[in-house]
Structures are given as structure tokens and as C-alpha cells.
N, C-alpha and C positions, 0 to 999 in steps of 0.2 A: 463400400462405405462402412466404417466402424460406428459403434454406438457412441463412444466417447473417445476423443483425442486428449491426451495429457501432454502438456508442454512443460519441459523441465530444462531451465537454463542452468548451466554448470560452470562454475569458476573455482578452481582450486578447492574442491569439496571432497577429496579422497577420504577424509576422516569419517564423513557421515554418508557418503554416496551409496554404499552397499545397502544400508538400512532403507534408504529412500527407494532404490531400485527393487529390492526384495519385496517391499510393500506393494509395488506395482505388479510384479510378476505373480504375486499370490492373490490378486484380486479375484473375487468370486465371479465378477463380470468379466468374462474372457474376451469378449468382442471389443477390444480397445486397441487404440494406436498410441504408442509411446514415442514421442519425439523429444530427443535429448539434443540440446544445442551446447556444445562445448565452446565457451567464450575465451578461447586462447589460454586455457589453463597451463600452468607451468609445473604442476605436480603430476601424479599418476591418474588423474581423473579420466583422461581419454582412454588409457589402457583398460581401466575398469569398465568404461562404457562399451568398448569393443568386445570385451569378454561377455557381457550380458547380451549384446546384439548378436554375437555368434551363436548363442544357444536359444534365442527367442526372436522369431521372425517379426514379432509385433513392434520391435524397436526400429526406429529410424534415426540415424546419427547424422548430425550436421556440425559444422565448425565454422566460426566466424574468422575472417581474415585478420582481424585485430580485435583487441578487447573493447567491446562496445557497450557493456552493461546489460542488465537483465531485460529491460524493456525491448531494446533493439534485437537482442538475441531471441526473445520469445516471438517477436514479429517475424523474424526469419522462419522460425518453425511454423508460425501461423499459415504461411504460404503453402505448406505441405500438408496441412491438417485435412483429413477426410471424414472426421467424425460428425454425427448429427449434432453432438454437443461438444463443447471444448472446456477444459479446465486447466489449471496450472498446479504444479507441485514444486516448491523450492527444493533444491538439491540437498539441503540439510534437514528437511522435514520428512514426514511419512504419513501414509494413510492406513486406517484400519482395513483389514482384509476385505470387508464387505462395503466399504465406503462408496465406491463407484456404483455398485449394484443398487444401493439404497438411494443414491442421488438420481440415478436413471429412472428408477421406479417412481420416485416422487415427482419428477418433472414431467413424466409421460402419463401419469394417471390423473393429474389435475388439469381440467380443461383450461386452455389458453395459457398454461404455465410455460415460461421461456427460461426460467432460471431456478436452480435448487441450491440452497445454502447449506454447507456442511455444519456440523457441530464442531466448533473450533476448540481443541484441547491444547492449552498452552503448557508446554513442557519446559520447566526451569532446570537447565542443565546442572547448575551449581548445587541445587538441593535435591533434584530428582522429583520435585513436586509437579503434579499435573492439575491444572485448574481450568474449568470450563469458562470460556469467554462469555461475559454477561451482556448479551444483546438487550437493548432497552425496549423490548416489545414482547408481549405474550402471544402475539398472533402467529399462527402457523402458515397463513397465506396472506400475502400483502399485494396490493397493486404496485406497479413499477414505481410510481412517483412516491408512494409511501416508503418503499425501500430506499429510493434515492435520497429522500430527505433525511432518513435515519443515518445514511452513510456519510452525510456531509461532515459530521463530527465524530464519526465511527461509533455511533450508538448501535450500529449494525455493522458487523465485520465484512470483509471483502474476499472470502474464499468460498467458491461456488462452482457449479457447472452452468453454462449458458449456451443457448442455441448458437450453432455455427454462423447462422446468418447475421445475428446481432454482433457476435465477436468480430467477424470479418469486416463488418461495416464500421466498427469502432475498435481498431487495433490499439495496442498499448501506446500510451502517451510517451513520447521520447523527448520531451522538451528539456529534460535534464537527466543526469545519470541515476540519481536516486529519487524515490518517492513519487515521481510524476506518473508512474504506471498505476498508482492507486486511483488516479483520476478516471482511469478506464472503467474501474468498478462502478463508479457513479453513473457513467454513461450507459453501461450495460443494464443497470437497475432501471434507470429512467426510461429506457426504450423497451423494457420487458412489459408484456401485458400483465403477467402475474409472476410473483416471486414466492417460492414455497420453501419452508424449512424441511430438512431431512435429518435422519438419524445417523447418516454416514459421518464418521469422525476423521477430521484432519488434525494431525499432531504438528503443532507449530513450535519449533525449537527456539527458546530464548537463551541467547548466550552472548557473552561480551565480545566475541570475535566477529559478530555480525556487523556488516558495514553500516547498518542503521543505528547501531549502538556505539560504534567506535567514534572517538572524538577526533574527527578529521574535518577538513574544509568541506567535504561532501555533505556533511550534516546540514549545511546551510542551503543545500538544494531544496530543502523543504519550502522555503519562501518562494523559490522560483516555481515549484510544483503548484503551490497554492495560487499563484498569480495565473498560471496556465489554466487552472480550474476555473478561476473567475472569468477569464476570457471565453472559455467554453460555455459557461453558464450564460454569458451575455449573448453568445451566438444562438443558444437554445431559446432564449427569450425572443430574439428576432424571428426565429422560425415558428414561434407559437407553441413550442413544446413544453413550456412550463406554466402551470396554473399558479396563481398567486405569486407572480414572478418577483414583485417587490419584497415580499416576505422572505423568499428564498435568497435573494441577493443581499438583503440586510443580514440575515442569519449567517451566511457564509462570510460576509465581510467582517463581522464581529469575530468569527472563528479565525479568520486569516490574520486579523489585527493581534489577537492574543498569541498567535504563533510567531509574529514578528517580534513582539516583546519577549517571548520565550527564547527566541533565537539570540537576541541581544544578551539576555542573562546567561545563556550557555557560553557565548563568546566571552563575556566579562569574567566568568568564573574560570575559564580555561585559556585565557589570552596568552599565558606564558608558554602554552603548548604549541603555539603557531609561530611560524617564521614572520619576520617583518613584512615580507611581501604578502603572506597569507592574511595577516591582520589588516593590511591596507585593502585587500580584495574583499574581505568580509565586511569591513566598514562601508566600502563602496556599495556593496550589494544591499546592505541594510538601508543606507541612505536612499538608494534608488527605489526600494520598496515603500519607504515612507511616502514618496511622491505619488504612489499609486493608490494610497488609501483614501477612500471616500469618507471624509469625516462625518458627513450628514447621515451615514448609515450606522455609525457607531452609537450604541445605546447611551443615553444620557447618564445613566447610573455608572456606566463604565468610564465615561470621561471624567467623572468626579473623583474617581479613585486615584490616589497618588501613584504615579508611575504608569498610568494607563490612558493618559490624554494623548490623542494621535497628532503629535507635532509633526509638521512637514519638514522643519529644520532639523537636520541631523545633530548639529552641535547642541541645540536646546534639548532634543530627545536624549542625547548621551548624558548631558548634565543631570537631567531629572532622574534618569534610570540609575546612574551611578550613586546619586544621593539616596534614592529609595533603597537600593541594594545595601548600601552601608548602614542605613537606618534599620533595615530588617535584621542585619547581622548583630547590631548593637542590642536591639530588643531581644533577640534570641539569647545572647549571653547574659543579659540582665535577668531574664526569666529563669535561666538555669541556676543562677546564684540565689534566687529567692527561695 
């Protein structure tokens, strides 16, 4: 058994892959398992992976039969994980050389700790700037439900090591291609006894080529991922795993509602970039999600704001949002001329 298993899903990452893999090979914690899952790359990613595996026996290489996305690829790797703890590293990111050692030390020295959160360093590729992610807590040790609540709107980020038992009980959410795996973080936090902060640094690359930044129809998976999270929260309530359940459900429903509005604005601003079929599909999905919103959970102050009333009718919602968006543009140009 290894101390930590690292899951790395790879898809056409040849440009960044060596930096990612080098950071794993150079870890000061040597007793690690490195599982790389090639998700049917069409570039030289698999050649690079084989090169590293040939010279380092800690590598385990897997390949999907078809392109399935990060969450499903990681779940494939999860089945081979033998570590006491498990973490993930995206193939365009990298770790500081002592990141895993510091995470392992943190999670094993605090009684009842199941999870250790990295220091998240956001690397902006265009400028070369590096900024520390601003978690909205000063605590260094949290109970699992505290960490869970902070993660609902990402006041606490989701890059960490977690006990193998918890991770295998709650594999990556595969309800959609993008974003749904974020929900797994929340389940891991919720079911941890304690979550600790560590000084191990995870370097997260921010670049326009990222699937989560590209303006494609997959960006609208975010609404589906949010709905999946809502359903999971409702199941946790039924199991009695959530304290103050109504507060949590209200909080997340407001967060989800703002994301639906934001998704429509993204669509409105970029509608000419989509095909007719894609536009119809995006509008269908927004209309479907409107039907799932529990209006009673939306804050009264939110409902009073123009553009933020949770209409169930898509035509009415579309009319109000278009009016509000045009009004904002007019006000912007007026202010610029004053």
C-alpha cells in the first residue's frame, strides 16, 4: 500500500504534461502511486506517459476505450488506487516538490483528520502571475460539515488529499462531462471527520484553452452539475447527514439560481458563436432548469432585483433577462460618456 495515490486524467496535454509528471517524480514523499489515465488523446500524450512509466515503477498507465471526460477517467483510475489517501492532479497543473509530504504529514498528525487541503496557487499563463486562492476562513482545522458548507459556493477550494475509504465510497460524479466532479469534493468534505489546511502547494494553471474557459456548449453542463448536487443534498438530508438542512438547501438553491441566470447571460452574449441546433439545445436546458427552481427558497431581496426573479416560464424569463441586459449596456455607455 502506498501512502498517497495521485490520479491524473490526460487528454491532449502534451504541451504541459512533462511539467506535471516531473512534479510528481520529484516529490519528497517517495511512497506514492501515480495513476495516469489517457482519455483517448490524439496527440503525443500517451507516448510521453509511456516514457515516464518506463523509468519510474510508481506509474500505472490506463487508457479509456473512448473519450469519456475527466470524471469517468478518474473513476477508472480509482479502481486501481492502493494509497491510504488519494488526490488528483490535472495534467496541465503541477505540485511543489514537497506538496504531498506536507499534505500527508498534516492529515496524519491531526487526530480524526480525513482530508488535507493544499495551498492553491493560481498561475495565470498569459501574464505569468501567481496568486494564492483566497479561502474565506482563517481556520486551519475544520469539521467536515464546516468545510462542506464553505465549498458550496467555493469559499473553500476543492484540491486536497482525502482518505481512500471516503473517496472510494464517493467516486467522481459523472452526471455530465464538465463540472459535476466538483460535487464530489463537497461529499468528501461532508463525510470527513476533520479537514485540515496544509502548506503543500498545488499550482493551478489558468488558461484560455481550458475546457472550463472555452465558450462551448459544454459550459452549460454547469447547470446540470448544480442540479445533480441539489439531488445529492436532498439524499443526504433523507439520511440525516446534514445539520440545519433547510439552511443548507436554501443557501445552495440561491447559489444555483444565480448560476442559471449567469448561464443565460453567457448564452446571450455569445449566441452567435453557437449553431442553430446548439442554441435550441441550450435554451431547452435553461427552460428545463427553470422548472426545477424552488421559488420559496430564493431570498426575498434577490427576487426584488430586476433580472433575478425566478420565473418558471422560459419566454417570460428570456424577455426580462434580455431587457435587463440591454438596460445594463445602455447604462454602461452613458456612464462612460459622463
